[in-house]
C-alpha positions in Angstrom: -31.4 -18.7 108.4 -28.1 -20.0 106.9 -27.4 -20.6 103.3 -25.7 -23.6 101.8 -24.5 -21.5 98.9 -21.0 -20.2 98.9 -19.5 -17.4 97.0 -18.7 -18.9 93.6 -15.6 -16.7 93.2 -14.2 -18.2 96.4 -15.2 -21.9 95.7 -14.2 -22.2 92.1 -11.1 -21.3 90.1 -11.3 -18.7 87.4 -12.6 -20.1 84.0 -9.8 -20.1 81.4 -10.2 -18.7 77.9 -11.7 -21.1 75.4 -8.5 -21.1 73.3 -6.3 -22.6 76.0 -6.7 -26.4 76.2 -4.0 -26.9 78.8 -5.6 -24.3 81.1 -9.0 -26.0 80.7 -7.5 -29.4 81.6 -6.0 -27.9 84.7 -9.3 -26.2 85.5 -11.2 -29.5 85.4 -8.6 -31.2 87.5 -9.1 -28.6 90.3 -12.8 -29.3 90.0 -12.1 -33.1 90.4 -13.1 -33.9 86.8 -9.6 -34.8 85.5 -11.1 -36.7 82.5 -12.4 -33.4 81.1 -10.3 -31.5 78.5 -12.7 -29.3 76.6 -14.0 -25.8 77.3 -17.4 -25.6 78.9 -20.1 -25.8 76.3 -22.5 -22.9 75.6 -25.7 -22.5 77.7 -27.8 -22.9 74.6 -26.2 -26.2 73.8 -26.6 -27.4 77.4 -30.4 -26.7 77.2 -30.6 -28.5 73.9 -28.8 -31.6 75.3 -30.9 -31.5 78.5 -34.1 -31.4 76.4 -32.9 -34.4 74.3 -31.7 -36.3 77.4 -35.3 -36.0 78.8 -36.6 -38.1 75.8 -37.6 -41.5 77.0 -35.9 -44.2 74.9 -38.4 -46.3 72.9 -36.7 -49.4 71.5 -39.9 -50.5 69.8 -39.9 -47.4 67.7 -36.1 -47.2 67.5 -36.1 -43.7 69.2 -33.4 -42.6 71.6 -32.5 -39.2 73.1 -29.5 -38.5 71.0 -30.6 -40.4 67.9 -28.9 -38.9 64.8 -27.5 -36.0 66.8 -23.9 -35.0 66.3 -22.1 -34.8 69.6 -18.7 -33.3 70.4 -16.3 -34.4 73.2 -17.4 -31.2 75.1 -21.0 -32.3 74.8 -20.2 -35.8 76.1 -18.1 -34.4 78.9 -21.0 -32.2 80.0 -23.5 -35.1 79.7 -21.2 -37.2 81.8 -20.8 -34.6 84.5 -24.6 -33.9 84.7 -25.6 -37.6 84.4 -28.4 -38.6 86.8 -28.9 -35.1 88.1 -25.3 -34.4 88.7 -24.1 -37.7 90.2 -21.7 -37.8 87.3 -20.3 -40.8 85.4 -20.2 -44.3 86.6 -16.6 -44.8 87.7 -16.3 -48.5 88.2 -18.4 -51.7 87.7 -19.4 -52.0 91.3 -21.1 -48.6 91.1 -23.4 -49.8 88.2 -25.9 -51.4 90.6 -28.7 -48.9 91.2 -27.4 -46.4 88.7 -28.8 -45.5 85.3 -26.7 -46.4 82.3 -25.3 -43.6 80.2 -27.2 -43.6 77.0 -25.6 -42.5 73.7 -27.7 -44.9 71.5 -27.9 -43.7 67.9 -25.7 -40.6 68.5 -23.2 -39.5 65.8 -19.8 -39.5 67.5 -17.9 -39.8 64.2 -14.3 -38.6 64.5 -14.8 -37.5 68.2 -11.9 -37.9 70.6 -13.4 -39.9 73.5 -10.1 -41.0 74.8 -9.7 -41.6 78.6 -13.4 -40.8 79.3 -15.2 -42.7 82.0 -17.8 -44.5 79.8 -18.6 -47.4 82.1 -22.0 -48.8 81.3 -22.5 -46.6 78.3 -25.0 -47.7 75.7 -23.6 -47.1 72.2 -26.1 -49.3 70.3 -26.5 -47.9 66.8 -24.1 -45.1 67.4 -21.9 -43.8 64.7 -18.3 -44.0 66.0 -16.5 -44.1 62.7 -13.0 -42.7 63.2 -13.6 -42.0 66.9 -10.7 -42.3 69.4 -11.6 -44.6 72.4 -8.0 -45.0 73.5 -7.9 -45.6 77.2 -11.6 -45.1 77.6 -13.3 -46.9 80.5 -15.7 -49.2 78.6 -16.6 -51.7 81.4 -20.1 -53.0 80.7 -20.5 -50.7 77.7 -22.7 -52.0 74.8 -21.4 -51.4 71.3 -24.1 -53.6 69.6 -24.7 -52.5 66.0 -22.5 -49.5 66.4 -20.5 -48.3 63.4 -16.9 -48.8 64.4 -15.0 -48.3 61.1 -11.5 -47.0 61.8 -12.1 -46.6 65.6 -9.0 -46.4 67.8 -9.5 -49.0 70.6 -6.0 -49.1 71.9 -5.8 -49.8 75.6 -9.4 -49.6 76.5 -10.5 -50.7 80.0 -13.2 -53.0 78.8 -14.4 -55.7 81.2 -17.9 -56.9 80.2 -17.9 -55.1 76.8 -20.7 -56.3 74.5 -19.9 -56.4 70.8 -22.0 -56.8 67.7 -20.7 -54.3 65.1 -21.6 -53.0 61.7 -19.0 -51.7 59.3 -15.6 -53.2 58.3 -12.1 -52.8 59.5 -13.0 -53.1 63.2 -10.0 -53.3 65.4 -10.1 -55.8 68.3 -9.2 -54.5 71.7 
């Protein structure tokens, strides 16, 4: 009987120390995840995020998996990588058909650097994005309806099909 598993030390580069952002960015590039910049999140956090992701959204009761939960960039990167059982983020609009949207409805992403992340078809309804950095983020078919966008950096987003209805003041236009 043969095994599909390979020796992990042979197939993956060595994990860098958490205090070396440049090394982490290089590590993710080797693993074909060039949009990732943060160290891997802790196993305990992964379990918490997986548990919350399993919650079925209920719009009638205004309940969503990450409702009122503070997320970091590292959390979002891990959620993107593991989206749909490991299929990863939606990379372009043509891929949206047949794929599940990435759901961050109601999440607290206040002040989080989400720059250059592949956020195609992400649902941000009701999310708190106050002071977040979305520069260069891929926001095709993203929905920002009723999101709090005060002081958000939206310079150079890739945003075809973006749906807007915002709360808060001082919303920059892309």
